[in-house]
N, C-alpha and C positions, 0 to 999 in steps of 0.2 A: 584680223580684218575680215569683214564680210563684204561681198560685192553683189549687188543686185543690178538688174538691167531694166531700163525703160525702153521697151521694144517699139521703136518707131521707124523700122526699116533702115534706110541709109542714115537717118538722124538719131538712131539709137545711142544711148549713152549709159555709162556706169554710175552707180551710186556706191561709193566706198564708205564703209562705216567701221570705225575702230579707234583705238587710242594711239596717240603719237603720230597722227597722219599729217600734221603740219610740217613735220620733218621729211615726209615722203614726197619730195619735190618731183620725183619721177612720175607720180600719179597725175601731175599737172603738165610737166614738160612733154609727156607722151602725146598730149592733145594740142600742143601749141603749133600754129603755122609759122611763127617766127619767134626768135628769142628776145622778145620785148613785150612787156605786159604793163598794164595799169592796174594797181590794186586799189579798189574802191572800198573804203572802210569808214568808220566814224570815230568821233573823239573819245568814246568810251572803249571801243575795241582796240584802237590803234596802239595805246600804251601797253596793252597786254600781248597782242598776237601779231602785230605788223612786223616787228623786227625778226622774230624767228622764221616767219614765212619768207620774208625778204632774203634773209641769210641763206635759207635753203635753196631758193631759186637762183640767187646770184652765184652760189657754189656750182650750179649747173650752167653757168654762163648766160643767165637770163638778165637783161636790163630791166629794172623795176622803176616805175613811176608811181609814187604813192599819192593818193587823193583822199584826204581826210575831210569828211562831212560832219556837220552838227548832228547830234544824236536825237532821235525821237520821232514819233509819228507826225508831230506838228511840222516837221521839215520835209515830209514826203510830198514835195510840190515842184512847180516849174523852176522856182528860184534855185533850189538845191540841184535839180537836174542840170541846170545850166552851168553850175559850178563844175560838174563832171565834164561837160562839153568844153568849157574854157580850158581845163587842164589838158584834155586830149588834143585840142587844137594847138595850144601853146607848145606841147611837146611833139608836134607833128606826127601824131599817131595815125597809122594807116589802116586800111581795111583788114590787114592781117595781124594787127596788134590786138591781142586778146585782153579783155577786162576780167579781173578776178574780183568777185564779190565776197569780201571778208567781213562777216557780221551777221546780224539777225535779219528778220523779214523785211524791214525797211530798206536796209542796204541792198539786200538781194533784189527787191523790186526796182529800186532806183538804178542799180547797175545793169540789171537785165533790160530795163526799158531803154537806158542809154545805149546799150549794145544793139538793141533792135533797130534803133533809128540813126545812130551815128554813121555817117557815110552809107546809109541805107542798109546797115547791118554788119556788125563785126562779131567775132566769136567771144564767148564768155564762159567762165567756169564758176560754179557756186562753191564757196567754202563757208558753210553756215556755222555760226558759233553759239547759237541759242537753241534750246530744245524745240521751240516752235518752228524755227527754220529747218532744223534737221529732220523733223518728222513730217513737215508739210510744205512750207512755202518755198523751200529751195528746190523742190521736185515738181516738175510739171510744166514749167515754162510760162507761168502767168507773171507778167510784169506790169507795173502800173504806178501812177501817182494819184494822189487824192485831189478832189475838187471840193470847195466849200459846201457844195450841195450833195456830195456823195463820195463814198470811199472807193478807191480803185476804179474811178470812172474813165480814166484816160490811160491807155496802155496798149499792150500787144501780147499775143501768144508768141513766145520766142524761146526755144529750148536751149539749155546750156550744152556744152561739150562733155561735162562731167560734173558730178557732185562729190565733194570730198568732205565728209562729216567726221571731224576729229572730236571724239567724245570727251577728251581731256579738257576741252574748252568749257564744258558745262560746270567745271569745278569753281569757276569764278562768277557764275551766273547768280545774280541776286535772287533770293527766295521768291519774290513776286514774279520775276521773269520765268523762273523754273515752273511755278504753278501755272502760269499762262500757257506754257508749252504743253502741259498735261491736258489742257482743254482739247487740243487737236487730236491727241491720242484717244481720249474718250470718244470723240466724234467717230473715229473709224469703227470702234466697237458698236456704237449705236446704229450706224447706218448699214453695216454689212458684215461685221465680224463679231458675232455673239460670243465666240470663244475668247476673243480678246477682252470683251467687256467682263466676262466672268473672271478672267485672270486679273483684271484691274481691281475688281471688288476685293479679291484676296490679297493682292500685292501692292495696293496703293501706298501703304505705309512705307514699303521699301523704296518706292519711287520718290516719295517726299523726302526720305532720308538720303536720296541719291545713291542707292546701292548700284554699283557699277553693272552687275549682271542684269539686274532688273531694267535699268535704263537701256542697256544694249538691246535687250529683247523688245522693249517698247518701241525703240527707234526702228529696229529691223522690221518688226511686224507692221508698223505704220507705213514705212516706205514701201513695203511689199504691196500693201493695199493701194497706196497712191499710184505706184508704178503700173499696177494692173489696170486701174481705172483710166489713167492717162493714155496707156497704150491702146485701149479700146475706144476712147472718146477724147481725143486731144483738145478739141476746141469747144467742149462743153455743149454739144448739141444733143446729148443724151444722158447717160448715167453719171457723167462727171458732175452734173448739177447737184447730185446728192451730197457731194463734198461741201456744199454750202449749208448743211444742216446747222441751224443756230445762227447762221451768218446774216440772214435777212434782218432779224431782230438785232444781232450784234453790231452790224454796220450802222444801223439806225442809232444805237446807243453811242457809238463812237462819234458819229457826225453830230448827233443831238447835243452831246455834252461838250463837244469841241475835241478835235483829234489830239490824243495824248493824255487826256484826263483819265481814261480807262485804257489799260493795255488791250490789245486785240484779243488775246486769249481770255481775258476777264470778261470782255463784252460777249464773246462767243459762248462762254460758259453760261452766263445768265440767259443768253439767247437760246441755248439748248434746253434749259429748264423751261423757258417760255414755250418753245416748240413742243416739248413733251406735254406740258399742261394743256396746250391748244389741242394736241392730238387726243388727249384724254377727254377734253370737253366736247370734242366732235364724235366721241364714242368709238374711237379707233384704238387707243392704247388703254390697257387696263390700269387701275389705280396702283397695283403692286409694282408694275414696271415703271410707272411715272415716279413712284417713291424711290425706286432703285436709281433712276437717273439723278434725282436730287441728292441722294446719299453719296453717290460716287463723286459728284461735283463738289460736294461739301468736303469729302475726304481728301480731295486734292488741294484744299485750301482756297477754293475759288468761290466767287459770289454766286448765290442762287437767286437773289432778288434784284430785279432790274430797276434802274432809276425811273422815277415817275416823270416822264416827259409830257404826259398827257396824250390821249388817243389821237388828237388832231396832229400833234407834232410827229408822233410815230408814223402815222399814215403818210404825212407829207414827206418824211425822209425815206420811208420804204418805197414810196412812189418813184424814187430815183434809182431803185435797186436794178442791177443789171439783169435780173431774172424777170423783170416786168415784161409781159407780152400783151399787146393789144390793150394796154392800159390797166391790165389786171395783175395784181401782185401775186407771185407764185411762192408758195411756202413748201419747204421740205418738212414732211411730217412722218411720224412713226406709226406703223401698225403693231409692231412689237419690237423689242430690243433686237437689233440686227437686221431689221427690215424697214427701209425708208422708201418714201415715194414723194412725188411732187404734185401739188394741187393748187389750182387757182380759184377753187370754190370754197372759200372760207367766209362765213357770214360775219358781218361787221359786229354783231352782238357777241359772237364768240371771241373775237379779237378784243373787244372792250372788256370782256370778262377776265381774260388772262392778263391784260395790261392794267387792270385795276381802275379803269375809267369809271367815273361816277355815273355816267349816262351814255347811252349808245351814240347820241348825236353830239357829243362834246366837241 
């Protein structure tokens, strides 16, 4: 097991990464204010991992309330959030009753947001079971639900007490979900960790084949990058914005197609290719680096071509992006692999060019 720390003063917390951690109930019980928890999970993860986690906790004298939600991005909404509140109220959960998020990014976001607002804030712990959640969404305290007009538009910054990432859970991950998680690993290499990107170019085949050592390295390196950024800029007022590389386009793809049609990581992958192409078109990124971005995304088994929503629809959805300031869409762009920056000075013609619009004023 490797343990990293998200350094936030009194609210600092560990990220435990390793095999067999679902059985390590001590990693969770050490953080609990009372011996009662609600495990928030979904209909896909529950049959696989709810019972072993529950047994481990109950063996330590912890009372467990299971809350199983429907699976999928399409259910990341008020209705599903209320199902969590219904269960918590029905079982008379108190302010010291911790929530445990057992699942991927959707479960983590829902459980985290519920924890942030139930009785004005209760403790929670992330137990991510997907690669995307283990390398990105479970770390950093971003919680949210979607709105029909935009992804993650309603939420809160609310940090967990701990993150327990059991790499054994990746064995049951469908190939499509596995690939989606690799998108976020690639992102870290592109925005700030050129050494990681170089390693990905050489080792992507091992990651696709789920080599245990390669996956452990990718998860640890990704979490180290995320923890460092979050510790410096918890509420995204500075460099944490760079973590949204590919996400302005990606969130537009998800919302434009309808949540759940493309996985988050798939949309981000296509969004990263668009961002690299936009960087090249603006004379920032050279053609060789842009080609390397496309190649590593292809090697991960992820889409490099974004859907044709039309320029007007892209602009409409991106106009609801959380990074918009004074009505201007801000894009995370690349100067080179490993060096990203934010710009709100992107000509409409350049956007039309990368989005494949037939005319600038479409």
